[in-house]
C-alpha positions, 0 to 999 in steps of 0.5 A, a space after each residue: 552501401 550508404 549509411 542510413 539515418 535513423 534520426 526519425 527514431 523507431 517510427 521511421 523504421 516501422 512506418 508512420 502510424 495515425 497520431 494518437 487522439 488527444 484526450 483531456 488530462 485525467 484529473 486527480 481525485 480530491 483527497 482530504 489531506 492527512 494531518 501528519 503528527 508523527 513521522 511514523 505516519 508518513 506514507 500511510 493511509 488515514 488512521 494508520 501508523 507504522 509500527 515495528 514488532 519482533 515476532 518469531 520467524 515461524 509465526 511470520 512465515 505462517 502469516 506470510 503464507 496466510 496472506 498469500 493463500 488468502 490474497 491479502 496483505 500481511 498488514 491486513 492479516 496482522 490487523 485482523 489478528 489484533 482485532 480478534 485478540 482485543 475483542 476476545 480480551 474485552 469480552 472477558 475483561 471489559 473495555 480497555 481503558 485508554 492510556 493517559 496522555 503524556 
């Protein structure tokens, strides 16, 4: 039995198909470049920054479960919790003043 040459690749085994029609390359949407002022902003969206918090394991598991059941991101669950807490605080104590710049 003679050796077969597979130099044509998988298409030579399966048969030739119609060549794909060439389409214009999709253009990337024009997005305003985010100005990065801190390394914690790299890879984040506009007006977002990366932060690290220590949280109890039980609380984290509940947040993950909420995110799962609500089909949401954990960062959205945390953000909503922060927003609700700050809204309640400001309703009770008035608007929070900004900290002085360093």
